[in-house]
N, C-alpha and C positions, 0 to 999 in steps of 0.2 A: 281606398286604403290598400297599400300593397304589402305583401308578406314576403319576408326574406328568410332564408334558412342559412344558418351559420354552422360550420363544422367545428367540432371540438375534437382534438386529437388525444387519444389515450395511449399510454405506453403499456404494451403487452409483453410479458416475460413468459417464455415457454421453457419448461424443464425437460430433462432428458427422458423421463418416463411418460411424457405426454401431458403433464399437468400444465396449467396455465394460470397466470396471475395478471389481473388488470389493475394497474396502480391507480389509486383514487385521484392523484393529481391530474389535472387536465392542462392541455396546452392550446392556446388560441391559434397557433400557426404550426404548420408541419416542421418548419425550420427549428422551432423551439424543441420539439420532440426529438428530432434527429440530433440536435446538439446535446440533449441528455444522453442519447445512446452513445455518441462519440465520447462524451466524458466518462461514461461507464466502461467503455472498452479500453480506456487508458490503463486500467488495472487488470491483472491476470484474472480471467474468468474460468470457471469450471467447464470441463468438456460437456458438450451436449446442450448447453443453455443458449437461447437465442432471444433477441429483443427486436421488436418492430413497432412501428407507429400505426395505429388503426383509427380511421376517422369515425366519428359518431355524430348523430344529430344533436343539435343544441338542446339542453334541458329546457330552454325557454320556448321551444317550438313543439311542445307536446299537447297543445290545445287545452292547457290549464289543468291537466290531471295531476294530482299530488299523491305520490305514493310514499 
């Protein structure tokens, strides 16, 4: 049996005072995450805010721990 790890991409929003928000929606592909950022940037954004895509391990690859 082989084990494969899949990445899930989270959209992280950083505020001007150093705060950070991780959106609960996940993206299967980086392209989906970057498309969300592109769509967000079509509207005027407040100064100091930034968005980025951050990869994370799949929730199905945590050896069965349920939290």
